[in-house]
C-alpha positions as CSV (number, residue, x, y, z in Angstrom):
1,M,-27.9,195.2,75.0
2,I,-28.3,196.1,71.6
3,R,-26.6,194.5,68.9
4,F,-26.3,195.0,64.9
5,H,-24.5,192.9,62.0
6,I,-23.4,195.8,60.4
7,A,-22.9,194.3,56.3
8,N,-20.6,196.8,54.6
9,M,-18.8,196.8,57.8
10,N,-14.5,195.1,57.5
11,C,-11.9,197.2,58.8
12,G,-11.0,199.7,61.6
13,G,-11.7,202.9,60.0
14,C,-15.4,201.3,58.9
15,A,-15.9,200.6,63.2
16,K,-14.6,204.3,63.8
17,G,-17.4,205.7,61.4
18,V,-19.8,203.1,62.4
19,A,-18.9,204.5,66.5
20,A,-19.4,208.2,65.2
21,A,-23.0,207.4,64.0
22,L,-23.8,205.9,66.9
23,R,-22.4,208.9,69.5
24,E,-24.7,211.3,66.9
25,A,-27.1,209.1,68.0
26,D,-26.7,208.9,72.1
27,P,-23.3,210.8,73.0
28,H,-22.8,208.3,75.9
29,A,-22.9,204.9,73.7
30,E,-19.5,202.7,74.4
31,P,-19.9,200.4,71.3
32,R,-17.7,197.4,71.3
33,F,-16.8,195.8,67.7
34,D,-16.3,192.1,66.3
35,L,-14.6,193.0,63.0
36,D,-14.9,188.5,62.5
37,R,-18.7,189.4,62.3
38,R,-19.0,192.6,61.8
39,E,-20.8,193.2,64.3
40,V,-21.5,196.3,66.9
41,A,-22.7,196.1,70.2
42,L,-23.7,198.7,72.9
43,D,-25.4,198.7,75.9
44,A,-29.0,201.1,75.9
45,P,-32.6,200.7,76.0
46,A,-34.5,198.9,73.8
47,T,-36.3,202.4,73.3
48,A,-33.1,203.8,71.5
49,T,-33.3,200.6,68.9
50,E,-35.1,202.6,66.6
51,R,-33.2,206.2,66.7
52,L,-29.6,203.8,66.6
53,S,-31.3,201.9,63.6
54,A,-31.4,205.2,61.7
55,A,-28.2,207.0,62.5
56,L,-26.7,204.1,61.2
57,L,-28.1,203.8,58.0
58,R,-28.5,207.9,57.2
59,D,-25.0,207.1,57.3
60,G,-24.7,204.6,54.9
61,W,-24.5,201.3,57.3
62,E,-26.1,198.7,56.2
63,A,-27.3,197.7,59.5
64,K,-29.4,194.7,60.7
65,L,-30.8,194.2,64.4
66,L,-29.4,191.7,66.1
67,P,-31.3,189.1,68.9
68,A,-29.9,190.4,72.2
């Protein structure tokens, strides 16, 4: 599982944008959100971390990788 803290994600609309960025990088991504903690988690291999992180940053999301 890969988890990110998204500092500028604070509503359902933001979550949709984050989901779109993740699905652009991995069409099979099924992100799970915790808006109170501003976190997103998804089942993906560790090798996908850099690609997913880059997609989030490219779309303007302040993503920080969290420990699994």
